[in-house]
N, C-alpha and C positions, 0 to 999 in steps of 0.2 A: 679586623677578623674576630674581640673583641667584642667590640661593639652591637656589630650585624647579628650577634649569636641572644646576645641581653635582649634584643629590637623580635628578633621571633618568637625567643619563649615571651616576651613582653608580650608579643600577640597570636603565639597560641595561650598564654592564659587568658585573656581580655574573650578567644572565643569560647573558650572551653567554659569559664563562670558565664555565657547565656546561652548555653554548648541547652542545656535544657526548658528553655523559654521555644529552640531552633526548632525543637525536635516537636513540641505538640504543635509551630504552625505547623512543619512539616510531615506531620502528619494528616495534620488537615489538608493538605494538597494528593499527597499519596489517596488520602478517598475517591477528594475531586476528580484527580483523576483517573484511580477504577474504575471510578461513577462515568462518565463516558465513556471505557475503555470495556461496560461490559453495557451499557447500552446499544453501543457498536455494532459488537460481535455479536448483541441479540437480535439487534438489526438485518445484517444477513446468517445468520445459524437459520431463521424466521422465514424470508425469504427468498430472495437469490441466489443461493449458495442451496439450497434443501429443495426449492417446489419448483413444478413443471414451468416450461414454456408455454405459456397457453398462446396458439394462436388459431387462426379465425378463416373456415373456410367458405364463401362463398356460387355453389354449383350453381348455375345457371340453366349447364347443359342435365342434370336431372338425370342421369347416369350413374343405372347399380352398378357400374362398374368402379365410380369417386368413390364408392363406398364399403365394398372391395379395398379397394386403394385407401383409403384412410385407415382401418383395420387392420389393415397389413404392417404402414405406418406406425398407429398405438403398440405392438406387440409389438417389431421386429425393431427394437433398441436397448444395447446392449452401450449405449454414450451413456457417458456419467451425467446428465446434466441434459432429461429425457423433454421433450416435444409433445403436447399436447396439440391435436390438432378436431376441434370441432366444428363440423357445418351447425349454419345458420345463415338467412336469410341478408342480403347486404347492408338493409338499414340496423338490424341487431348488430351486425359487426363495426359499422362507423360508431353507433352509438356506444358500446362495449369498450372502443376504442382513445375511445376520448372519453369517458371514464377512467382508463387506464385497467380496463377487469383484462383484455388483450394488449401483444402485444405490436399486431397487425393484423393482417387477415389477406388469405388466398383468394383471387377472384379468376376464377375459374367459366370464362367466355361460351356463353350460348354454345350448340355441340363443339364444344370443348376433346373429350377422343372423339367421334367420327372424323377431326381435319389432322387427329389423329393417327387413325386408322387407311384414312389411302393418304398420310404423306407431306396435306399440310400441314402447313404451324402457324395456329394459332396464341403469341406464348400470353401465360399468365399471369397476373400483373399481382406483385403483393407490396400491398398498405400500409403505410406507418409512417406514423408522426412526429414533427420533424424533430420535435423534444427528445426523445423518447431514446437516444442514443444512452449506450452503457456495454457493459458486456452481453447479455440477456440477449438483449436487437443486436447486435453480432451475432452471435452464433446458429440466431433466429431466418436474418437472412442467409446468411450465409447454406445451411439448411436447404433452404427455396431452390435457394442457386443450385444447388448441388441436383438435385432431386430435379429441375428442369435439365440440368446438362445432362443426367441418369438420361432421359423421357429424346430429348434433339439428337442426343447421341447412336444411343441404342436404335433410335425409326429407323436415324438413317442408317444405320449400315443390315437393319432386316432391307427395308425398303431395296436398299444395295442389291444385296442376295441376291432377295426377289426378282430384282430387275435384268441380271444377270443370269441365275437360272430360268429365263423364261426364256432370254435372248439364244439361249444356248439349249433348251427342248430339253431339258436337265426334265427325266421324271421324279424325281427324287425333289423335286420344286417343293414341295405342301411339304414333306419328311425334312426337310434342314430347315423352311418357315419355320417347325415345331423343336425341331432340338435350337434353336437360335436363343427365340421363344423364352425355353426351360431354362438355357446357359446362364442369359442376364436373371434370370427370379432367384436361379440358385447364388449367384453372386449379391443376390440382394438381404435375401435370408439368408447364409454362412457372410455375413459381415467383418468376422475374426479375424478370416483369411486375407479380407482385403483392409486391412488395416489394425495399426497395434496402437496398445493405448499405454501411454505417459507421461504423468501427475509433476508435472513440471514445477508447481507451488506458483505461493505467488508474485514474490521476488526471493532469490537467491538461493530454492527450491524449502523455502517455508512455507508451512500451509495458513493459512487466514486467520487462524488464530496464535501462529508464530511470530507473523508479520505484524502485530498487533498488541502480543506482547515484546514486540523490540519498540514499535512506534513510543508505546505512550513510558517504560523506560527511558527512552531519552526527551518528548516531552519531559516527563518528573524531573532528568534532570537540569534543564531549560527552565523548569520555574524554579529550583530551590532557593534559587539565587533571592527572592522575596522575601527569605524564610531571615535569610543572614541580614537583612536589612537595618539594624539595629547597630551590629559592630562594624559592616563596611561604609557604611553613608558615612562621610567624614562633615561637618560641618564651616569648621571652619582649620587652616596651616598653621597655626602658632606651631602646632609642635611637629610637624615637620621642619618648618624654616628653622630651631632648636636643631635637633638632628641635624640638619644639612651643615651648619657649622659645627656640629660635630662629627665631621669627615666624615655624614649620613647620608648623602646623595639623592636625589633619584628615583636613582638605578637602585643602590639596594634596601629600599626603605619598600617600594614596592615587589619588591625578590622575599621578602621577608614579609609582608600581609600577604601575598597570593597564594603564599607557599602556604602560611598556616590555612588561611581560606579553603583550600585544595585539600588537606588533608582533613578538615574535618564534613567540607562537603565529600570527599570520595569514605568516609565514617558509616555519617549518614547515607547513602547508597547502599555500600553495605547490608546494613540492617535492616532496609527494606526492602534491596534485591531480593534475598532471603523469601520475605512473609507475599513480595510479589512472586514464583517461579511457585508457594509453595498453597496458594487463591488460585491462581493460571492450572495448577497443578488436578486441581480440585474439579476445577469447573472442564475440563478432561480436555484442555488443551497437551500439544502433542509431544510437540517444543519440550516445556514444563517439565513433562510427566519425565523424561532422562535427566535432566538432570538431581543428581546429588546431591547432600556438601562437599563434597570434594571437587565433583565437577561447577557445582556454582559456584565456589571461591576463587572455580579458577577464571571461569566468569568474568568475573567481579576486577582480576585485576589484568585481565587483560585490555577492557575495554579503558583503564589508563589516560590509554594518546587520547583515548569521546575527550573524556574527565578533566585530564587538564585544556584541553580546547577551550570548552560552555567555561570552566571557572575565569580562566582567561578572558572571553569576553565581556560574564556577565565580571569579573572582574571592573573592567574599561568603561562600561556604562554608568558602575556605581564611579567614579572617577568623572564618568564625561554629566552627571547629574544635578543641578541644582537642586535641589531641594529631596527632603528624605518619599514625599509624597510620589513626587515628580520619579524619582527611581523605580520604586515600588509600580508606580503606571511603567514604567520604559522595561523592565525583568518584566511583563505579563504579555505589555501586548506584542513583544518582540518574540515570546515565546512563540505565542500562539498563529504570529506572523510566521516563522520556520515553520511548526508546527503545519502549518496548510499549504507553506509551499513546496512542503518540503514530504507533503507525503506519509503524516505519523498517522492522519485520522482517513486520508483514502489511499490505497495502490496510485502512480506514477501515473500507472492508461489511462486513469480520467482525467487527466486534463489534456491538454493539447503539447506536443511535441516537443516546442522552443520553453512552453510552461516547466515543463518537466526537467528538463536539463539548465535550467537555471536554477532550482530544486534542489539537483545533484551539486549543479557545484557549491552551495554554499556551504556553509559550517552548517548549516541543523542539519545539509544537507549528507556531508563530509561522514556527519558521527556519524550518523543514522543508517549510511550504508556500510561503518564498520563495526557496531555493534548489532547486523543483521552476519554479515560476516563470521566475527564469533561466534552466534546463538546456532551458526554449522558448521559448527571450525573448517573454514576456508579464507580464513583473512593470514596474507604474507604480508613478510616489515616494510613492502611497499607499501603496503595500504595506510598505512599510517602516515606515510612523510606529509601529506595537503592535512592530514592536523597539526600537527610540531611546525607547522607554517604559516596559519592561523596562530597562532600560540603565541607563536614570535609578533605575531604584527602586532594582536593581542592584545600584548603584554608594551609591545614597544609606544605603540600609544599611549597606553596608560602611562609612559614613564613620560613622555610628553606634555601629557594633560594636567600630571603630578608638578612634572616639571613648570609649568605656565600660570596653574596656581598659585605658587611659594615664590612667585615675580611678579604677582601680582598682586596677589597679599600684601608682600612685602612693600 
């Protein structure tokens, strides 16, 4: 036990001596991560989440009632994502769709309204690019389908009522027809009575900004291993062989080195998390604004299970690396790959369901999910269990690699 504590102190002192240099590298990594997050947030705040959904309307019927309907749709808009309908000819619509100026266009065939008024259905066609799949495209398609469903259902009801009144020779036939049409118009105008708007957030009830605060923090933690390359990579294992002969086996060696590595990584994260929250608060991110000093400290200690897992993973990579250059490249490539697969840069609904599921069960996905839950105060004890399991697996793998290298060099 005395040998273990002495070796732990040596490991702490070794990293402590190199810590000023580690902080300099960490600062550069932090600035890179912040630049990436700023670009992503600017992209979405300036485009998809703030601008209108542009849809073209090609009206071959040339009916004035279509203009009235488009005007109504432009003005009756209580939804968060507003839709702009612009009337144009088909050639213009195709050109704008090709240039991504519009998400799609609705084609209304000749005598479209005339056929509707006479109980016949000539469906409108919604045209979009196969490559324009995304959140706004889905909203636009749903919107046009809803309008089509309302027209079809109201048309069927109005004509059915008219036929029944006519068969029964009811004198109120025109009065009933007017009432039904008025009822449908009122239901469209008073849409607040027909739906409830509920903002659920991007993931785990986080806003877009809050999601990226968590994503960039997780990415930053995964990149931190690069800053420790000088003290974590081992050229040879001669000292470790001596330690093993002194009754300090691979398990104790890995434990001491991993614990000292984790302590300094955690200190680094604590320092830069305060800075990150302050910067994102200035940028207007809602969740970052909630966190005062005490809440930020609470959050930092809450994410310890995620930091344990990432440190264990990074430690394993250093154990398996064949050289310091390959170790740094390995750290960066795995961090970037995990960031992409687990949705640090894009929410998981941008990916196919199978890919999104894989991203969630990876160590990066488990850590990211846990940090999001810590951010929204929704974490439970069981949420950390996958992280503890991953930590044990990575440490066990590190011990086996250490044992193999000691025996091989011997």
